[in-house]
N, C-alpha and C positions, 0 to 999 in steps of 0.2 A: 504494499499499500504506499502510495506517494505522501509524503508530508504535506499538509495544507499551506497555503501562501502565508498565513500569519506566522507558523511555525518557522518556515524558512527565512521569513523577514527577521523574526526574533533572533534567530541565530546568526544572521548577518549583522545585525546591529550589536549583538553581544560581542562579536568579533572586533567591532570597531569601537568599543567603549575604551576609554583611556583616562589616565590621571591627568589633571590639568590645573595649573597653578594660577591664581587669581591674575598675576600679570600677563598670562596667555589668554584669559577670559575677558580682560578689559575691553579689547577691540570688539568682541561680539556683543558686550553689554552696551557699548556705544552705539552699536547699530540697531539696538532694541530687539534682538532675537533670543535674548536669555531666558528660559523657562526654568524655574526652581521647583524641583521635586523633594516632597517631604522625605524624612529619613525613614518612615515605615513603609514605603512604596517600593516596588522593582522597578529601577530606573529604566531598564530595558523595556519592560512591559509598557511602561507610561510612553516611551519612545516609539514602539511599534504601534500604539494607539494613534498618536499623532501622524505617523507615517501612513497609516490606513484612513485617516481622517474620521476616526471614530468619536464623533462629535458628543454622543450621548455619555461615554465614558469620560471623556476630558471634561466636559461640563460639570458632570457629578463630582469628580475630584477636585475641580476648581471651586465649586459651591461649598465643598467641605473644607476649603483652605489647605488642601494638600498638594495642589499644583497651582503655581501662579507665575505670572510674568515677573521677572526680577525688577525689584524697585531701586530708587535712588538710595533708600536707606539700607537695602540689602548690600549695594556696591559699597557703602560707606563701611559696614561692618565688616565685609569681606577684605576690604582694604585694610583696615585696622588689625585684623586677624592674619592678614597674609594666608587667606584660606587656600585649600587644595580641595579639589573636587573630583568625583567620577564625573565624565562627560561623554555625551553621545550626540551626534548630529542626526536630526530627522527633518532634512531640510523644508524651509529655511530656518527651522529651530535648532538651537544649540540646549539641549536639557542638562541640567547639572544637579548633582546631589552633593551637598558639602560632606567631606569627610570629618568624622569626629575628631576633636581635639585629642591630645594625649591622656588627658584626664578620663576619655571615654564619653563625654558629654556630647550629644549633637549639637552643631552649631547653627542648623537652619532654625528659624523661628516657627 
């Protein structure tokens, strides 16, 4: 049995996920294409939803405050902490999930 399109896309995006420092993310933030994904979500699953234009799932997560466009306040905090992220592109979006600080506390609000 052939894997469905969503599984193939998930695997592709998973292979394209990388660590990204705030300095590397700044230019994408300046273009307004950064989407932050809450720490309890699967970053690649959310990216798959964006790539498939799954509006229902995306809106549900946005309404719950789990997924949001990065704000100026986010950028200020990321700059102050010199944050590091897991990131993946679901064009035109760059989805990011901040990696927890050394004390283990998640840094996304």
